[in-house]
C-alpha positions as YAML, in Angstrom:
chain: A
units: angstrom
residues:
- id: 1
  name: MET
  ca: [-25.05, 0.54, 19.91]
- id: 2
  name: THR
  ca: [-25.40, 3.62, 17.76]
- id: 3
  name: THR
  ca: [-28.03, 3.29, 15.15]
- id: 4
  name: LEU
  ca: [-27.51, 3.84, 11.58]
- id: 5
  name: ASN
  ca: [-30.14, 4.39, 8.81]
- id: 6
  name: LEU
  ca: [-29.08, 4.23, 5.13]
- id: 7
  name: LEU
  ca: [-31.05, 6.30, 2.73]
- id: 8
  name: GLY
  ca: [-29.63, 4.79, -0.73]
- id: 9
  name: SER
  ca: [-27.34, 1.95, -0.54]
- id: 10
  name: GLY
  ca: [-25.10, 1.37, -3.80]
- id: 11
  name: ARG
  ca: [-21.72, -0.04, -3.80]
- id: 12
  name: VAL
  ca: [-20.42, 2.69, -1.26]
- id: 13
  name: GLY
  ca: [-23.09, 2.26, 0.94]
- id: 14
  name: GLN
  ca: [-23.13, -1.52, 1.05]
- id: 15
  name: THR
  ca: [-19.38, -1.59, 1.60]
- id: 16
  name: LEU
  ca: [-19.38, 0.73, 4.56]
- id: 17
  name: ALA
  ca: [-22.44, -0.70, 6.38]
- id: 18
  name: THR
  ca: [-21.18, -4.16, 5.86]
- id: 19
  name: LEU
  ca: [-17.81, -3.46, 7.56]
- id: 20
  name: TRP
  ca: [-19.45, -1.40, 10.18]
- id: 21
  name: GLN
  ca: [-21.90, -4.37, 10.74]
- id: 22
  name: ARG
  ca: [-18.87, -6.87, 11.02]
- id: 23
  name: GLN
  ca: [-16.73, -4.67, 13.57]
- id: 24
  name: ALA
  ca: [-20.20, -3.85, 15.44]
- id: 25
  name: THR
  ca: [-19.47, 0.00, 15.19]
- id: 26
  name: PHE
  ca: [-23.12, 0.79, 14.12]
- id: 27
  name: GLN
  ca: [-26.27, -1.03, 14.76]
- id: 28
  name: ILE
  ca: [-27.52, -1.12, 10.97]
- id: 29
  name: GLN
  ca: [-31.36, -0.07, 11.27]
- id: 30
  name: ASP
  ca: [-33.38, 0.71, 8.40]
- id: 31
  name: VAL
  ca: [-32.53, 0.85, 4.63]
- id: 32
  name: ARG
  ca: [-34.42, 2.60, 1.83]
- id: 33
  name: THR
  ca: [-33.36, 2.42, -1.67]
- id: 34
  name: ARG
  ca: [-35.46, 3.11, -4.75]
- id: 35
  name: THR
  ca: [-37.38, -0.15, -4.55]
- id: 36
  name: LEU
  ca: [-38.47, -2.50, -1.70]
- id: 37
  name: ALA
  ca: [-36.57, -5.24, -3.61]
- id: 38
  name: SER
  ca: [-33.16, -3.45, -4.03]
- id: 39
  name: ALA
  ca: [-33.38, -2.51, -0.05]
- id: 40
  name: GLN
  ca: [-34.06, -6.31, 0.70]
- id: 41
  name: GLN
  ca: [-30.94, -7.12, -1.45]
- id: 42
  name: ALA
  ca: [-28.94, -4.48, 0.23]
- id: 43
  name: CYS
  ca: [-29.87, -5.87, 3.77]
- id: 44
  name: ALA
  ca: [-28.89, -9.25, 2.49]
- id: 45
  name: SER
  ca: [-25.51, -8.15, 1.03]
- id: 46
  name: ILE
  ca: [-24.76, -6.16, 4.54]
- id: 47
  name: GLY
  ca: [-26.18, -8.98, 6.83]
- id: 48
  name: ALA
  ca: [-28.28, -6.62, 8.95]
- id: 49
  name: GLY
  ca: [-30.88, -4.03, 8.52]
- id: 50
  name: THR
  ca: [-34.67, -3.76, 7.87]
- id: 51
  name: PRO
  ca: [-35.63, -2.98, 4.10]
- id: 52
  name: VAL
  ca: [-38.33, -0.28, 4.09]
- id: 53
  name: ASP
  ca: [-40.12, 1.18, 0.95]
- id: 54
  name: ALA
  ca: [-40.82, 4.49, 1.95]
- id: 55
  name: LEU
  ca: [-39.42, 7.50, 4.11]
- id: 56
  name: ALA
  ca: [-42.17, 7.69, 6.57]
- id: 57
  name: ALA
  ca: [-41.65, 4.08, 7.37]
- id: 58
  name: MET
  ca: [-37.74, 4.85, 8.33]
- id: 59
  name: ARG
  ca: [-37.57, 5.14, 12.40]
- id: 60
  name: PRO
  ca: [-35.28, 7.91, 13.82]
- id: 61
  name: ALA
  ca: [-31.72, 7.10, 14.02]
- id: 62
  name: GLU
  ca: [-28.64, 8.73, 15.62]
- id: 63
  name: VAL
  ca: [-26.71, 8.67, 12.66]
- id: 64
  name: TRP
  ca: [-27.89, 8.72, 9.03]
- id: 65
  name: MET
  ca: [-25.92, 7.87, 5.93]
- id: 66
  name: LEU
  ca: [-27.27, 9.60, 2.54]
- id: 67
  name: ALA
  ca: [-25.45, 6.88, 0.06]
- id: 68
  name: VAL
  ca: [-27.09, 8.11, -2.99]
- id: 69
  name: PRO
  ca: [-25.61, 9.51, -6.44]
- id: 70
  name: ASP
  ca: [-24.24, 13.05, -6.18]
- id: 71
  name: ALA
  ca: [-27.20, 14.65, -8.10]
- id: 72
  name: GLN
  ca: [-29.76, 13.30, -5.81]
- id: 73
  name: ILE
  ca: [-27.98, 14.20, -2.39]
- id: 74
  name: ALA
  ca: [-29.76, 17.95, -2.17]
- id: 75
  name: THR
  ca: [-33.09, 16.11, -3.18]
- id: 76
  name: ALA
  ca: [-32.53, 13.27, -0.67]
- id: 77
  name: ALA
  ca: [-31.75, 15.72, 2.02]
- id: 78
  name: GLN
  ca: [-35.01, 17.86, 1.25]
- id: 79
  name: ALA
  ca: [-37.30, 14.55, 1.30]
- id: 80
  name: LEU
  ca: [-35.92, 13.46, 4.64]
- id: 81
  name: ALA
  ca: [-36.34, 16.95, 6.34]
- id: 82
  name: ASP
  ca: [-39.82, 16.99, 4.78]
- id: 83
  name: ALA
  ca: [-40.47, 13.42, 6.40]
- id: 84
  name: VAL
  ca: [-38.95, 14.54, 9.82]
- id: 85
  name: ALA
  ca: [-41.25, 17.16, 9.99]
- id: 86
  name: THR
  ca: [-44.06, 14.62, 10.51]
- id: 87
  name: TRP
  ca: [-42.53, 12.54, 13.03]
- id: 88
  name: PRO
  ca: [-43.96, 12.98, 16.48]
- id: 89
  name: ARG
  ca: [-41.40, 15.16, 18.84]
- id: 90
  name: GLU
  ca: [-40.86, 12.54, 21.26]
- id: 91
  name: ALA
  ca: [-39.79, 9.99, 18.85]
- id: 92
  name: GLN
  ca: [-36.89, 12.32, 17.28]
- id: 93
  name: GLN
  ca: [-33.26, 11.84, 18.30]
- id: 94
  name: PRO
  ca: [-31.76, 15.05, 19.55]
- id: 95
  name: SER
  ca: [-29.03, 16.46, 17.09]
- id: 96
  name: PRO
  ca: [-28.84, 13.46, 14.95]
- id: 97
  name: ILE
  ca: [-25.72, 13.16, 12.44]
- id: 98
  name: VAL
  ca: [-26.18, 12.78, 8.77]
- id: 99
  name: PHE
  ca: [-23.68, 12.50, 6.30]
- id: 100
  name: HIS
  ca: [-23.02, 11.87, 2.38]
- id: 101
  name: CYS
  ca: [-20.21, 10.32, 0.55]
- id: 102
  name: SER
  ca: [-19.64, 12.66, -2.12]
- id: 103
  name: GLY
  ca: [-16.00, 13.79, -2.94]
- id: 104
  name: ALA
  ca: [-16.96, 16.98, -4.74]
- id: 105
  name: GLN
  ca: [-19.96, 17.99, -2.57]
- id: 106
  name: SER
  ca: [-19.64, 19.64, 1.00]
- id: 107
  name: ALA
  ca: [-21.99, 19.16, 3.85]
- id: 108
  name: ALA
  ca: [-23.91, 22.28, 2.70]
- id: 109
  name: SER
  ca: [-25.71, 19.85, 0.27]
- id: 110
  name: LEU
  ca: [-27.63, 18.68, 3.48]
- id: 111
  name: ALA
  ca: [-28.66, 22.39, 4.28]
- id: 112
  name: PRO
  ca: [-32.48, 21.19, 4.77]
- id: 113
  name: LEU
  ca: [-31.16, 18.80, 7.83]
- id: 114
  name: ALA
  ca: [-28.79, 21.30, 9.07]
- id: 115
  name: ALA
  ca: [-31.97, 23.68, 9.36]
- id: 116
  name: LEU
  ca: [-33.59, 21.38, 11.90]
- id: 117
  name: GLY
  ca: [-30.63, 21.21, 14.00]
- id: 118
  name: TRP
  ca: [-29.12, 18.03, 12.56]
- id: 119
  name: ARG
  ca: [-25.06, 17.78, 12.49]
- id: 120
  name: THR
  ca: [-24.14, 17.51, 8.97]
- id: 121
  name: ALA
  ca: [-20.86, 16.13, 7.36]
- id: 122
  name: SER
  ca: [-19.44, 14.65, 4.36]
- id: 123
  name: ALA
  ca: [-17.04, 11.68, 4.27]
- id: 124
  name: HIS
  ca: [-15.41, 10.24, 1.13]
- id: 125
  name: CYS
  ca: [-13.23, 7.36, 0.93]
- id: 126
  name: ILE
  ca: [-10.32, 7.52, -1.79]
- id: 127
  name: LEU
  ca: [-10.96, 3.87, -3.05]
- id: 128
  name: SER
  ca: [-12.52, 2.55, -6.06]
- id: 129
  name: PHE
  ca: [-15.70, 0.81, -5.35]
- id: 130
  name: ALA
  ca: [-15.76, -1.59, -8.26]
- id: 131
  name: THR
  ca: [-17.78, -3.99, -6.34]
- id: 132
  name: PRO
  ca: [-19.06, -4.01, -2.49]
- id: 133
  name: GLN
  ca: [-16.90, -7.59, -2.29]
- id: 134
  name: ALA
  ca: [-13.54, -6.05, -3.85]
- id: 135
  name: ALA
  ca: [-14.00, -2.94, -1.91]
- id: 136
  name: ILE
  ca: [-14.31, -4.66, 1.38]
- id: 137
  name: ALA
  ca: [-11.28, -6.53, 0.57]
- id: 138
  name: GLN
  ca: [-9.25, -3.47, -0.22]
- id: 139
  name: PHE
  ca: [-10.51, -1.15, 2.39]
- id: 140
  name: ALA
  ca: [-8.03, -1.35, 5.18]
- id: 141
  name: GLY
  ca: [-5.65, 1.68, 5.05]
- id: 142
  name: THR
  ca: [-7.95, 3.44, 2.72]
- id: 143
  name: ALA
  ca: [-7.89, 7.35, 3.07]
- id: 144
  name: CYS
  ca: [-10.97, 9.21, 4.20]
- id: 145
  name: ALA
  ca: [-11.49, 12.79, 4.02]
- id: 146
  name: LEU
  ca: [-13.97, 14.33, 6.56]
- id: 147
  name: GLU
  ca: [-15.51, 17.66, 6.18]
- id: 148
  name: GLY
  ca: [-18.46, 19.32, 8.01]
- id: 149
  name: ASP
  ca: [-19.69, 20.11, 11.58]
- id: 150
  name: ALA
  ca: [-16.93, 19.31, 14.13]
- id: 151
  name: ALA
  ca: [-19.40, 17.54, 16.41]
- id: 152
  name: ALA
  ca: [-20.14, 15.10, 13.50]
- id: 153
  name: ARG
  ca: [-16.62, 14.43, 12.41]
- id: 154
  name: ALA
  ca: [-15.85, 13.55, 16.15]
- id: 155
  name: VAL
  ca: [-18.33, 10.79, 15.61]
- id: 156
  name: LEU
  ca: [-17.46, 9.77, 12.15]
- id: 157
  name: GLU
  ca: [-13.69, 9.63, 12.51]
- id: 158
  name: PRO
  ca: [-13.66, 6.68, 15.13]
- id: 159
  name: ALA
  ca: [-16.27, 4.90, 13.24]
- id: 160
  name: PHE
  ca: [-14.20, 5.18, 9.91]
- id: 161
  name: ALA
  ca: [-10.88, 4.42, 11.89]
- id: 162
  name: ALA
  ca: [-12.53, 1.19, 13.39]
- id: 163
  name: ILE
  ca: [-13.11, -0.40, 9.77]
- id: 164
  name: GLY
  ca: [-9.17, 0.72, 8.81]
- id: 165
  name: ALA
  ca: [-9.50, 4.10, 7.34]
- id: 166
  name: GLN
  ca: [-6.83, 6.89, 7.81]
- id: 167
  name: CYS
  ca: [-9.09, 9.97, 8.33]
- id: 168
  name: PHE
  ca: [-8.05, 13.27, 7.71]
- id: 169
  name: ALA
  ca: [-9.94, 16.83, 7.74]
- id: 170
  name: VAL
  ca: [-10.68, 18.82, 4.46]
- id: 171
  name: ALA
  ca: [-12.07, 22.45, 4.67]
- id: 172
  name: SER
  ca: [-15.49, 22.79, 2.79]
- id: 173
  name: LYS
  ca: [-13.98, 25.46, 0.47]
- id: 174
  name: ASP
  ca: [-11.36, 22.65, -0.76]
- id: 175
  name: LYS
  ca: [-13.66, 19.93, -1.66]
- id: 176
  name: VAL
  ca: [-13.83, 20.47, -5.34]
- id: 177
  name: LEU
  ca: [-10.18, 20.54, -5.68]
- id: 178
  name: TYR
  ca: [-9.83, 17.72, -3.53]
- id: 179
  name: HIS
  ca: [-12.18, 15.81, -5.72]
- id: 180
  name: ALA
  ca: [-10.50, 16.77, -8.70]
- id: 181
  name: ALA
  ca: [-7.18, 15.48, -7.41]
- id: 182
  name: ALA
  ca: [-8.78, 12.04, -6.98]
- id: 183
  name: VAL
  ca: [-10.07, 12.27, -10.47]
- id: 184
  name: PHE
  ca: [-6.58, 12.92, -11.92]
- id: 185
  name: ALA
  ca: [-5.11, 10.00, -9.65]
- id: 186
  name: THR
  ca: [-7.92, 7.44, -10.91]
- id: 187
  name: ASN
  ca: [-10.68, 8.20, -13.21]
- id: 188
  name: PHE
  ca: [-7.97, 9.55, -16.02]
- id: 189
  name: LEU
  ca: [-6.01, 6.64, -16.02]
- id: 190
  name: PRO
  ca: [-8.45, 4.52, -18.02]
- id: 191
  name: VAL
  ca: [-9.01, 7.17, -20.24]
- id: 192
  name: LEU
  ca: [-5.33, 7.65, -21.25]
- id: 193
  name: GLN
  ca: [-5.08, 3.71, -21.64]
- id: 194
  name: ALA
  ca: [-8.14, 3.64, -24.04]
- id: 195
  name: VAL
  ca: [-6.37, 6.54, -26.15]
- id: 196
  name: ALA
  ca: [-3.05, 4.86, -26.40]
- id: 197
  name: GLU
  ca: [-4.55, 1.56, -27.06]
- id: 198
  name: ASP
  ca: [-6.57, 3.16, -30.13]
- id: 199
  name: ALA
  ca: [-3.47, 4.92, -31.32]
- id: 200
  name: TRP
  ca: [-1.54, 1.61, -31.39]
- id: 201
  name: GLN
  ca: [-4.38, -0.34, -33.36]
- id: 202
  name: ALA
  ca: [-4.27, 2.35, -35.73]
- id: 203
  name: THR
  ca: [-0.56, 2.02, -36.51]
- id: 204
  name: GLY
  ca: [-1.00, -1.92, -36.69]
- id: 205
  name: VAL
  ca: [-0.37, -2.99, -33.39]
- id: 206
  name: PRO
  ca: [-1.96, -6.48, -33.17]
- id: 207
  name: ALA
  ca: [-5.15, -6.71, -30.98]
- id: 208
  name: HIS
  ca: [-3.85, -9.82, -29.29]
- id: 209
  name: LEU
  ca: [-0.78, -7.96, -28.08]
- id: 210
  name: LEU
  ca: [-2.71, -5.26, -26.27]
- id: 211
  name: PRO
  ca: [-3.50, -7.02, -23.05]
- id: 212
  name: GLN
  ca: [-0.03, -7.83, -22.80]
- id: 213
  name: LEU
  ca: [1.20, -4.22, -23.21]
- id: 214
  name: ARG
  ca: [-1.56, -2.99, -20.92]
- id: 215
  name: ALA
  ca: [-0.47, -5.30, -18.21]
- id: 216
  name: SER
  ca: [3.14, -4.71, -18.09]
- id: 217
  name: LEU
  ca: [3.59, -1.00, -18.94]
- id: 218
  name: LEU
  ca: [0.76, -0.10, -16.36]
- id: 219
  name: ARG
  ca: [2.46, -2.52, -13.88]
- id: 220
  name: ASN
  ca: [5.95, -0.84, -14.29]
- id: 221
  name: ALA
  ca: [4.43, 2.38, -14.15]
- id: 222
  name: VAL
  ca: [2.82, 2.02, -10.70]
- id: 223
  name: ASP
  ca: [5.75, 0.00, -9.48]
- id: 224
  name: ASN
  ca: [8.00, 2.94, -10.40]
- id: 225
  name: ILE
  ca: [5.72, 5.63, -9.10]
- id: 226
  name: THR
  ca: [5.25, 3.74, -5.80]
- id: 227
  name: ARG
  ca: [9.22, 3.21, -5.46]
- id: 228
  name: LEU
  ca: [10.19, 6.68, -6.95]
- id: 229
  name: GLY
  ca: [7.75, 9.13, -6.60]
- id: 230
  name: PRO
  ca: [5.90, 10.84, -9.68]
- id: 231
  name: ALA
  ca: [8.96, 13.04, -10.50]
- id: 232
  name: GLY
  ca: [11.33, 10.03, -10.32]
- id: 233
  name: ALA
  ca: [9.55, 7.82, -12.31]
- id: 234
  name: GLN
  ca: [9.09, 10.12, -15.24]
- id: 235
  name: THR
  ca: [10.67, 9.04, -18.65]
- id: 236
  name: GLY
  ca: [10.15, 10.13, -22.13]
- id: 237
  name: PRO
  ca: [10.78, 13.41, -24.08]
- id: 238
  name: ALA
  ca: [9.32, 15.50, -21.54]
- id: 239
  name: GLN
  ca: [11.97, 14.26, -18.97]
- id: 240
  name: ARG
  ca: [14.72, 14.85, -21.23]
- id: 241
  name: GLY
  ca: [13.36, 18.16, -22.26]
- id: 242
  name: ASP
  ca: [13.27, 17.61, -25.74]
- id: 243
  name: ARG
  ca: [10.72, 20.22, -27.01]
- id: 244
  name: PRO
  ca: [11.04, 19.42, -30.77]
- id: 245
  name: ALA
  ca: [10.12, 15.78, -30.42]
- id: 246
  name: ILE
  ca: [7.08, 16.97, -28.14]
- id: 247
  name: ALA
  ca: [6.10, 19.18, -30.86]
- id: 248
  name: ARG
  ca: [6.24, 16.68, -33.50]
- id: 249
  name: GLN
  ca: [4.32, 14.07, -31.81]
- id: 250
  name: ALA
  ca: [1.59, 16.89, -30.67]
- id: 251
  name: GLN
  ca: [0.97, 17.45, -34.38]
- id: 252
  name: VAL
  ca: [0.76, 13.87, -35.39]
- id: 253
  name: VAL
  ca: [-1.70, 13.09, -32.58]
- id: 254
  name: HIS
  ca: [-3.66, 16.03, -33.44]
- id: 255
  name: ASP
  ca: [-3.86, 15.19, -37.16]
- id: 256
  name: TRP
  ca: [-5.28, 11.54, -35.99]
- id: 257
  name: ASP
  ca: [-7.59, 12.66, -33.04]
- id: 258
  name: PRO
  ca: [-7.82, 16.63, -32.51]
- id: 259
  name: LEU
  ca: [-8.95, 16.02, -28.76]
- id: 260
  name: ALA
  ca: [-6.27, 13.64, -27.97]
- id: 261
  name: GLY
  ca: [-3.78, 16.12, -29.43]
- id: 262
  name: GLU
  ca: [-5.10, 19.01, -27.15]
- id: 263
  name: ALA
  ca: [-4.70, 16.45, -24.26]
- id: 264
  name: TYR
  ca: [-1.10, 15.59, -25.38]
- id: 265
  name: GLN
  ca: [0.05, 19.23, -25.39]
- id: 266
  name: ALA
  ca: [-1.31, 19.95, -22.07]
- id: 267
  name: LEU
  ca: [-0.23, 16.96, -20.42]
- id: 268
  name: SER
  ca: [3.35, 17.29, -21.97]
- id: 269
  name: ALA
  ca: [3.21, 21.00, -20.44]
- id: 270
  name: LEU
  ca: [2.63, 19.56, -17.12]
- id: 271
  name: ALA
  ca: [5.20, 16.71, -17.81]
- id: 272
  name: LEU
  ca: [7.92, 19.55, -18.62]
- id: 273
  name: ARG
  ca: [7.29, 21.23, -15.23]
- id: 274
  name: LEU
  ca: [7.39, 17.98, -13.41]
- id: 275
  name: ALA
  ca: [10.79, 17.55, -14.95]
- id: 276
  name: GLY
  ca: [11.82, 20.83, -14.04]
- id: 277
  name: HIS
  ca: [12.11, 22.38, -17.34]
- id: 278
  name: SER
  ca: [11.16, 25.79, -17.46]
- id: 279
  name: ALA
  ca: [8.43, 27.10, -19.99]
- id: 280
  name: PRO
  ca: [9.98, 27.99, -23.38]
...
């Protein structure tokens, strides 16, 4: 079975490793995190793997996953490349695969390892990894963007497919825009909901009603978008092309919170475009 080492093992790393362990896709080998204790916890959660406390203690593997925060990917890649240089030549795997799970960064972040002849890639799953347990339960059918070396992608695609992912290719030059789309689809929703609830409370809506409003409006919006698509689900003044109403609301929101007012204007312009109303 193909061996897999984990450098870092947060929510994404634990989710993927656990799924691969259960499907016998990879043999989970060595796991290194910030501390030996966290590596031990990760291995216990995954149900496999050997926790190690230093890069020098990690054994060569056919596939490596750098499941570290985006800001640490380049540093981790350089540290791994430095460690590899100390390994006996006869112990090294021929052309190992190494990938990270960032949505915004490309395989270029792994340049120090590519310089050693490693095949580099990135694999980003479009899923909110709130907890490993929740992500494992929700993972089937998840879209997964693969980018990087073709030989690496040829190994990763069936591995992700084996745990239920729907894989597709993204060009390196498009990674940032691709990830920004995911931010629009998921990360901004809690922000918008928070602004709405703050505005409601500022106008006297009782706090005990907010959970009910949150649940019903969000559920209805998701149901409508799923059933009708974004354009079909849109309602409100932008859908009607009511620019005077939009202008009045934008001013009131700006007076209440200038940053929220700027967001209201920008989102209203996008909403008008979605509804097919030409610019004034």
